[in-house]
C-alpha positions in Angstrom: 0.6 -44.7 7.0 -1.5 -41.6 6.1 0.1 -41.4 2.7 -0.6 -45.1 2.0 -4.3 -44.7 3.0 -4.6 -41.6 0.8 -3.1 -43.6 -2.1 -5.5 -46.5 -1.4 -8.5 -44.1 -1.6 -7.3 -42.5 -4.9 -6.5 -45.9 -6.4 -9.9 -47.1 -5.4 -11.5 -44.2 -7.3 -9.5 -45.0 -10.4 -10.3 -48.7 -10.1 -14.0 -48.2 -9.7 -14.2 -45.7 -12.6 -12.1 -48.0 -14.8 -14.7 -50.8 -14.2 -17.6 -48.5 -15.2 -15.8 -47.1 -18.3 -14.5 -50.5 -19.4 -18.0 -52.0 -19.1 -19.5 -49.1 -21.2 -16.7 -49.4 -23.7 -17.3 -53.1 -24.2 -21.0 -52.6 -24.5 -20.6 -49.9 -27.1 -18.1 -52.0 -29.1 -20.6 -54.8 -29.1 -23.6 -52.7 -30.0 -21.9 -50.9 -32.8 -20.0 -54.0 -34.1 -16.7 -52.1 -33.9 -14.7 -55.4 -34.2 -16.6 -56.3 -37.3 -16.1 -52.9 -38.8 -12.4 -53.0 -38.2 -12.1 -56.4 -39.7 -14.0 -55.3 -42.8 -11.7 -52.3 -43.1 -8.7 -54.5 -42.9 -10.1 -56.8 -45.6 -10.8 -53.9 -47.9 -7.2 -52.8 -47.7 -6.0 -56.3 -48.1 -8.1 -57.2 -51.2 -8.4 -53.6 -52.7 -11.4 -54.6 -54.9 -15.0 -53.9 -53.6 -16.5 -56.5 -56.0 -14.0 -59.2 -54.8 -14.7 -58.4 -51.2 -18.5 -58.7 -51.7 -17.9 -62.0 -53.4 -15.7 -63.1 -50.4 -18.4 -62.1 -47.9 -21.0 -64.0 -49.9 -18.9 -67.2 -49.9 -20.7 -70.2 -48.2 -17.9 -70.4 -45.7 -18.2 -66.8 -44.6 -21.8 -65.8 -45.3 -23.2 -67.8 -42.3 -20.8 -65.9 -40.0 -22.0 -62.4 -41.1 -24.6 -60.5 -39.0 -26.7 -57.4 -39.0 -25.8 -54.2 -37.1 -27.3 -54.7 -33.7 -28.3 -51.0 -33.1 -30.0 -50.6 -36.5 -31.7 -54.0 -36.2 -33.0 -53.0 -32.7 -34.7 -49.9 -34.0 -36.2 -51.6 -37.1 -33.8 -50.5 -39.8 -32.4 -52.9 -42.3 -28.7 -52.9 -43.0 -26.4 -55.0 -45.1 -24.7 -57.9 -43.2 -21.3 -57.0 -41.6 -18.3 -59.1 -41.1 -18.0 -61.4 -38.1 -15.9 -60.2 -35.2 -13.3 -62.9 -36.0 -12.5 -64.8 -39.2 -10.2 -67.9 -39.0 -7.2 -67.8 -41.3 -8.0 -71.2 -42.8 -11.6 -70.1 -43.7 -10.2 -66.9 -45.3 -7.7 -68.8 -47.4 -10.2 -71.3 -48.7 -12.8 -68.6 -49.5 -10.2 -66.3 -51.0 -9.1 -69.0 -53.5 -12.7 -69.6 -54.5 -13.7 -66.0 -55.0 -10.7 -63.7 -55.6 -8.8 -66.1 -57.9 -11.4 -68.8 -58.8 -10.8 -71.8 -60.9 -13.1 -73.0 -63.7 -16.0 -75.0 -62.6 -15.2 -78.7 -62.2 -11.4 -78.1 -62.1 -9.1 -78.3 -59.1 -7.1 -75.2 -58.3 -3.6 -75.3 -59.8 -0.5 -73.1 -59.7 -0.7 -72.3 -63.4 -4.4 -71.5 -63.0 -3.7 -69.1 -60.2 -1.0 -67.3 -62.2 -3.4 -66.8 -65.0 -5.9 -65.1 -62.7 -3.4 -62.5 -61.3 -3.4 -60.1 -64.3 -6.8 -58.6 -63.5 -6.1 -57.9 -59.9 -4.9 -54.6 -58.3 -1.1 -54.3 -58.1 -1.2 -54.1 -54.3 -2.9 -57.5 -54.2 -1.1 -59.1 -57.2 2.4 -58.7 -55.8 1.9 -60.6 -52.5 -0.1 -63.3 -54.2 2.7 -63.8 -56.8 5.2 -64.0 -53.9 3.1 -66.7 -52.3 2.8 -68.7 -55.6 6.6 -68.4 -56.2 7.4 -69.8 -52.8 4.8 -72.6 -53.0 7.1 -75.1 -54.9 4.2 -75.9 -57.3 2.1 -77.2 -54.3 -1.4 -75.6 -54.0 -1.5 -76.5 -50.3 1.6 -74.4 -49.7 -0.2 -71.5 -51.4 -3.1 -71.9 -48.9 -0.6 -72.0 -46.0 1.1 -68.9 -47.4 -2.3 -67.1 -47.7 -3.0 -68.0 -44.1 0.3 -66.5 -42.9 -0.3 -63.4 -45.0 -3.8 -63.0 -43.6 -2.5 -63.5 -40.0 0.2 -60.9 -40.4 -2.3 -58.4 -41.8 -4.7 -59.1 -38.9 -2.0 -58.1 -36.5 -2.0 -54.7 -38.0 -5.9 -54.7 -37.9 -5.7 -55.6 -34.2 -3.5 -52.5 -33.6 -6.2 -50.4 -35.4 -8.9 -51.8 -33.2 -6.9 -51.2 -30.0 -6.2 -47.6 -30.9 -9.8 -47.0 -31.8 -11.2 -48.6 -28.7 -8.7 -46.7 -26.5 -9.9 -43.5 -28.1 -13.5 -44.4 -27.3 -12.5 -45.3 -23.7 -10.9 -41.8 -23.3 -14.2 -40.2 -24.4 -16.2 -42.3 -22.0 -13.7 -41.7 -19.2 -13.9 -37.9 -19.8 -17.7 -38.0 -19.7 -17.8 -40.2 -16.6 -15.1 -38.1 -14.8 -16.8 -34.8 -15.4 -20.3 -36.2 -14.9 -19.3 -37.6 -11.5 -17.0 -34.7 -10.7 -14.3 -37.2 -10.0 -11.5 -34.7 -9.1 -8.6 -36.9 -8.0 -6.8 -33.8 -6.6 -9.8 -32.9 -4.4 -10.2 -36.6 -3.4 -6.5 -36.8 -2.3 -6.7 -33.4 -0.4 -9.9 -34.3 1.4 -8.6 -37.8 2.4 -5.4 -36.2 3.7 -7.5 -33.7 5.8 -10.0 -36.3 7.0 -8.3 -39.1 8.9 -11.5 -40.9 9.8 -12.7 -41.0 6.2 -9.4 -42.2 4.7 -9.0 -44.8 7.5 -12.6 -46.2 6.9 -12.0 -46.4 3.1 -8.6 -48.0 3.6 -10.0 -50.5 6.1 -12.9 -51.5 3.8 -10.5 -51.9 0.8 -8.0 -53.9 2.8 -10.7 -56.1 4.2 -12.0 -56.9 0.7 -8.5 -58.1 -0.3 -8.0 -59.9 2.9 -11.2 -61.9 2.2 -9.8 -62.8 -1.2 -6.6 -64.1 0.4 -8.6 -66.1 3.0 -10.5 -67.8 0.2 -7.2 -68.6 -1.6 -7.8 -66.3 -4.5 -5.1 -64.6 -6.4 -5.4 -60.8 -6.8 -6.4 -61.0 -10.4 -9.1 -63.6 -9.6 -10.5 -61.7 -6.6 -14.2 -60.7 -6.8 -13.9 -57.7 -4.6 -16.1 -54.9 -6.0 -17.2 -57.2 -8.8 -20.9 -56.3 -8.6 -22.6 -53.0 -9.1 -23.9 -52.7 -5.6 -20.4 -52.9 -4.1 -19.1 -50.4 -6.7 -21.8 -47.9 -6.0 -21.4 -48.2 -2.2 -17.6 -47.7 -2.5 -18.1 -44.6 -4.8 -20.5 -43.0 -2.4 -17.9 -43.2 0.3 -15.5 -41.1 -1.8 -15.6 -37.3 -1.8 -16.9 -36.9 -5.4 -20.0 -35.6 -7.0 -21.4 -32.1 -7.9 -23.7 -31.9 -4.9 -21.1 -33.0 -2.3 -18.2 -31.0 -3.7 -18.6 -27.2 -4.0 -17.7 -25.5 -7.3 -14.4 -23.4 -7.2 -14.8 -19.7 -6.6 -11.8 -18.5 -8.6 -9.6 -19.3 -11.6 -7.0 -21.1 -9.6 -9.6 -23.3 -8.1 -11.0 -24.2 -11.6 -7.4 -24.9 -12.8 -7.0 -27.3 -9.9 -10.3 -28.9 -10.7 -9.4 -29.4 -14.4 -6.0 -30.8 -13.4 -7.7 -33.3 -11.1 -10.1 -34.3 -13.9 -7.2 -34.8 -16.3 -5.3 -37.0 -13.9 -8.4 -39.1 -13.3 -9.1 -39.5 -17.1 -5.5 -40.6 -17.8 -5.5 -43.0 -14.8 -8.8 -44.5 -15.8 -7.5 -45.2 -19.3 -4.9 -47.6 -17.8 -7.7 -50.0 -17.1 -9.2 -51.8 -14.1 -6.7 -54.7 -14.0 -3.8 -52.3 -13.5 -5.5 -50.4 -10.6 -6.8 -53.7 -9.0 -3.1 -54.8 -8.9 -2.1 -51.5 -7.4 -4.8 -51.7 -4.8 -3.7 -55.2 -3.8 -0.1 -54.1 -3.4 -1.1 -51.0 -1.4 -3.4 -53.1 0.9 -0.5 -55.5 1.5 1.8 -52.6 2.2 -0.6 -51.1 4.7 -1.1 -54.5 6.4 2.6 -55.0 6.8 2.9 -51.6 8.6 1.9 -50.7 12.1 -1.8 -50.6 12.6 -3.2 -47.2 13.7 -3.2 -47.0 17.5 -0.9 -50.0 17.9 2.1 -49.4 20.2 5.5 -49.3 18.5 8.2 -51.7 19.4 10.0 -50.4 22.4 7.0 -48.4 23.8 6.3 -49.0 27.4 2.8 -49.5 28.7 1.8 -47.4 31.6 
């Protein structure tokens, strides 16, 4: 039971820090328009012509969706509009045909007209467009559908870029939060192991939070335990972390253990709050299914 209670305390630390770091990460991504920047980077690689990209962004279907950088706008600086966080495939295909391979004014787009516009495009853009035209069976609507599929497949790669970028930002935030709060998971585990009253109190509080969720008929992923800042702060204060509460190591081995504990915390936090919330729920259930501390075992005789 002691091992389970220590595991609950350590998992609670990882969960609470994950909430804090994920919130900061999302705020930073919103403030710096990281999604918009990544989308624009993907479109630049897709179109390979800055002039064509500017024309695409100025198209009446896309221009209303563009926005200013929130941080620069907040401090009074002007900046050119950036791409929206998301651009529908249909909107892209229609704007693309109007700007990248435009037809003459007053004429409807045609297969022959599109072929005639390909010569002036970069080779990396001309080849996929030609493939779409060849597969369109002389139907302009099929060209649009092909452009939508081409755009969607490209955006899957862009989504991968964004996830890697945001994961790197999360690691930086997790590192700063871990060192700033001195959240040494090795020290936390050792302290909880040596302090039965502390680990039991933390485990009881955590188990009760999940029991309340079950009583309200909520699934683990829908549970609101530790959902607000007050509960998170209260739970963090119960854990043995912080620079004032935890003495600094006095030798090299102690510092190596401290750095090891930090690294474990940083890696664990990068797994995300949903993962650790799930783990906490399972550990709470495992503890509830065991013998309660102080309860007589089966076969014990009362005196």
